[in-house]
C-alpha positions, -999 to +999 in steps of 0.1 A: +351+641-080+373+671-089+383+678-053+402+645-051+417+649-086+428+686-082+461+681-064+473+658-092+466+683-119+475+716-102+510+715-117+496+713-152+474+744-149+490+775-166+480+811-173+473+840-149+484+845-114+462+817-100+450+792-126+436+770-098+410+796-092+397+793-128+398+755-124+376+759-093+351+780-113+350+753-140+345+727-113+315+745-099+300+750-133+305+714-143+290+701-110+260+724-115+254+713-151+255+676-141+232+682-112+208+701-136+209+671-159+198+648-130+169+671-121+158+672-158+162+635-160+138+630-131+111+654-142+082+633-129+098+631-095+101+669-094+064+670-103+056+647-074+076+663-046+087+697-059+119+709-073+136+720-040+143+686-025+153+671-058+177+699-066+194+696-032+196+658-035+210+660-071+237+684-060+247+661-032+245+630-054+269+646-080+294+654-053+293+620-037+287+598-068+302+616-099+298+602-134+321+573-142+308+566-177+313+588-208+276+587-217+255+610-196+223+591-206+236+562-184+242+585-154+216+586-127+205+550-123+216+551-086+198+583-079+165+567-068+183+547-041+201+578-030+168+596-026+157+569-001+185+579+024+189+616+015+184+639+044+183+609+068+152+596+051+133+629+052+115+622+019+084+600+020+092+563+015+074+561-018+096+588-035+125+564-042+104+538-059+086+565-079+120+578-090+129+543-101+098+542-122+107+576-135+142+564-145+130+533-163+103+552-183+129+578-194+153+551-204+127+530-223+113+560-242+144+563-264+144+526-275+131+512-307+113+479-313+130+451-332+109+429-356+090+405-334+086+367-339+050+358-347+052+321-337+073+295-319+055+266-337+088+254-351+104+247-317+109+211-307+084+204-279+109+182-262+134+210-259+111+240-253+119+241-216+156+248-225+148+276-248+157+311-240+138+340-256+153+373-266+128+401-258+123+437-270+149+461-255+123+486-244+109+465-216+113+466-178+096+448-149+092+467-117+075+456-084+060+484-064+046+486-029+022+515-036-001+525-064+026+547-079+017+536-115-015+556-111+005+587-101+028+583-130-002+579-153-014+613-141+019+629-148+022+614-183-013+624-192-011+659-177-045+654-161-040+650-124-072+649-102-079+675-075-071+649-049-057+614-048-052+588-020-021+568-026-027+532-017-001+508-002-005+477-023+017+453-043+018+462-080+036+440-106+043+462-135+054+458-170+069+489-186+073+493-223+088+521-245+095+526-281+103+558-301+089+581-274+058+560-267+054+546-232+030+522-216+025+507-182+006+474-176-002+456-144+004+419-144-006+390-121+022+379-099+028+346-118+029+364-152+052+391-138+077+365-123+077+346-155+083+375-178+109+391-156+128+358-155+126+354-193+138+390-197+168+382-175+178+353-197+163+323-178+152+293-198+115+289-202+114+259-179+131+277-151+110+308-156+078+287-155+089+270-123+095+303-106+061+315-117+044+283-105+059+287-071+040+320-066+008+311-086-005+275-086-028+284-115+000+296-138-001+281-173+033+280-190+019+274-225-006+303-222+022+325-209+045+318-238+017+322-264+008+356-249+044+367-248+046+361-285+011+377-292+022+408-274+051+412-299+077+410-272+098+380-285+125+389-310+147+357-310+151+322-298+181+302-287+187+271-265+211+264-237+235+246-260+238+272-287+244+309-289+230+310-324+196+327-329+167+311-347+171+277-330+135+269-339+125+261-374+105+285-394 
């Protein structure tokens, strides 16, 4: 980051016999503070694999992928993928997806719930397939290939067992956070595909079709009712309007 910018700013440095030396000290301190922020941001990952590999990976990540946004809270979303290749893949394969889980939970913990809708009864049945639902901001949908949610639950509770056998299995997970509270919930594949599609802005009809492709027993009506019952729906709009509250009260 600073190495490439340094030649352009050397002429603006003043004071002392060698101001570039002071600039180098500032560079090292800045890099160390940003790397420390990454390590602190992925505390659960440190708990899982130890601090040494995460500290080394964070220092390398900051050098190769410096912050590009003014908000440090947004920095680090690419770190899990970086861990997958760091040290020529020396870390276990499950570390990167666990770090992804770590990132999402930390991000969701600082959100706050909006007032949820309690019914969609006012929606026109003939247009319901074209409706898009706005969901709570503190939600994420993550598919895992290991039982990493159980490991994360141990970390969050502070009550890890003496031994644990990590299982390689597909897990469809709904993450939810609000005002420091966090929860993880396993879903069936159809429900996961449906909710993830809705969260990404798909109309209900398209989301239901995607879910039915992976689960023949998927019920769109039950899925919508449950989404509302879980307090996740905050607004309604259709494909032809950007206005909220398309459905009648």
